[in-house]
Steps between C-alpha positions, in 0.01 A plus 500: 500500500806459280523354151831325429524430129770283346552543128561228243353327198239225555549146377744214551729609215587820688505360855879500548576813296697784655202722412290295746697565816207710628270196481763292679530756781127522578477120484760489775312754712185289467693186596675650804187657648231242425290713266177366352520279190542691176177575312407686184365856531571843349668338197753372756581221735447633852568374853384660825667511836651723769846636573555651844122530540459688170266351240696418184387412150767328292448549127656327199352660185400240242510750216835511325761713675436807282135511615561451873340832588158385388499220758656699786270795429191278523603377846586853615163642396300205638642557849483880465875537547746736337853470363659547844341168608685303230843337504629351176783241482671467162820429310757775445760482222698794633579330831762229537362150548397451863486870585173663608383858534188654654343801331181706528353673197684617190502383142499155346872483422427318176306218669175445309323333792566803720402732216163324482442526876582872493244545223225324703591591858722810496868532595479504880539128572797329666733282297741224601744472211671159483823497302543243224810658345552637149636278221726783386355562156160646413446236230522226764256654749185328374652151511651572840175619657290223345766236565494266800721561799824308463600227744772729635237763584350273766783592740349848541142459371371253757648684803360828365150358456510333841607827664212684331254241626632471854528875555186614318341622826745789491343619175160520669639703791709743298838363613637532149863568592515200734333286235758600239782419746356150545502444123854628465631279781322191365666532159836602647507193724462267200805652334708426807387142563471176306199434271194378689273208435193554284219679682126466464513807271717324242292184523172691460621683188666207327301207638832321550707386793856373498542138393795300624651196334466200733828364635366163613203272453336337193501821294870556563579139398301546178687820413831329557406219262368736232782753508789304644518723809744405774450558869692805619 
């Protein structure tokens, strides 16, 4: 069994924050592989499913980010697992936006969520670090991390999340290098092609879809009368 934990802060006010990219990533895994509905357990929201025949528990701690280890540790101990059975997905300031790196063990690198998991579970878990970029000045870090992704970020964010979801089976089978190549190619492709239409990921996070101004019909006639618009 493998625990895949995405880190973030619970609540609607944080939903689109850069700090919540871990939540977004596990949501996409659940979506792509038809996991069970999310339910509350272990001070978390959890979903169960399988990847390449391996039983997977997706975990989104509902403590604040700095206390993530309490929730992940509860799940680990309940299933009698150890740190090597855990993969954590989280935001990384020290990676350029859209970049990703896989790492096993080591320190927290200044990330309080990882620091908490180390305290409760030990250092030997896998990490998927998802780059959100650095604002350039230390004084701006807090606002950057707790700020929402910008509209321009969607050109790399949505392809990255989709690639994580679609290729998650590789994580369960230890194909980490191939998985990282898939992520890199997905983001690279978006920088070489035109912007894409909104995906289900964007719509799920924002609750919005594109709205187009009608060019004909009763509504169009009304707009013309109200604003003096001419046909073009």
